[in-house]
N, C-alpha and C positions, 0 to 999 in steps of 0.2 A: 601392515599398514591399514589404518582405519579409514573408512570412507566418510566424507562429510554428508550429513543428512539434515534437512530442515524439518520444521514442524508443520502441522496442519493449522491453518488460520481460517476464520470465518469472515467472508467478505459480504458486506451489506450493499446490495445493488438496488438502484432505483430503475424500474422498468415502466415505460409509458403504457398506460392502460386506457387511453382514450382522451377526450377533451371535454371540458365543462361547457356551460352555456355561453361563456365569454370567449370560447375557442382557445382556452389555455390548457396546456397538457395536464392530465391527471396521472400521478405516479403511484405505483404500489411498491412496497419494499419486499425484496426477496433476499434470501441468503444463499451463499454458495461456499462450499469448502474448497480451499486451495491447499494442496499438499506440497511438501518440500520447500517451504519458504524459510529462508535464513533470517534470523533476528540478530542484528548487530547493535552493540552499544556504542553510541557516538563518543568521541573524545570531548574533553572540556572545551577545547578550541572550537570544535564543530558546533557545540551547543551555543557558545557565546556568539559566534559568527552568524548563525541563523537568527538568534534573538536580535542582534543588531541590524541585520539586513531585512528580515521579514516580520519581526515582532512575534514570531512563533517559537515556542520552546521545544526543540527537537528531543524526543524521547528515545526513539529507536530508528534505525535504518533497516528496511526490509530488502532482502535479496530475492527477487522473483525468478522462478525457473524459466528456462528457455521454452519458447513455444506458447507461453501464456498469452491469452488474448483478452483478458478481463480489463475493465476500465478501473484504473487505480488513481484517478484524479478526483480529489474532493470526495473520498469514499470512507465510510466507517469500516474498521477492521477490528476483529476480536481475537485476542490471544492472551495467554497467561491469566485468563479470567477477567480481563479488563477490556475496555473499548478505547480505540484510538482513531483519530481522523488523519487521513493523508493530506499533505499540503505540498504545494509546488508541483511541478511537472516531473514525472518519472524520467530518470536518465537511463538510456539504453545503449548497449554496445552491440557490435556486429556479432551475431551468434557464432559464425565460423571462426572468428578471431579470438574468442574467449574459451579457454581450456576447460573450465568447470561447467556445472549444470545451470548456472544463473547468469543472466545477462542484463538484468534491469534492477535499478535501485529506486526505492520509494521511501520518502521521509514521512514519519508519523509523529503526532503530538497527542498527549492524553486528551480524552474526550469523555465528558459526563461521568 
């Protein structure tokens, strides 16, 4: 029996690095590699429903490993040599109730 294994993706995070003269936050971009992320191809119905509901074209659905504490909302993610942006809120299940290694789903659209 073969074991499911995700791939490594690069997550682009914005970290606050101070404030400007108008007291607005200044951010720096940092990258972080996240291992064992599943990449799922959405069905035609999923793509159509997202386009009708949000106006965004769903490219992939990511399965995030249990225990991950990164921010996946409105974040740029790189995999397969391309950049994608997450949209919507991640959906998360109860870790103890899910038998596999992933308990969070994130939707992404193509970006730049």
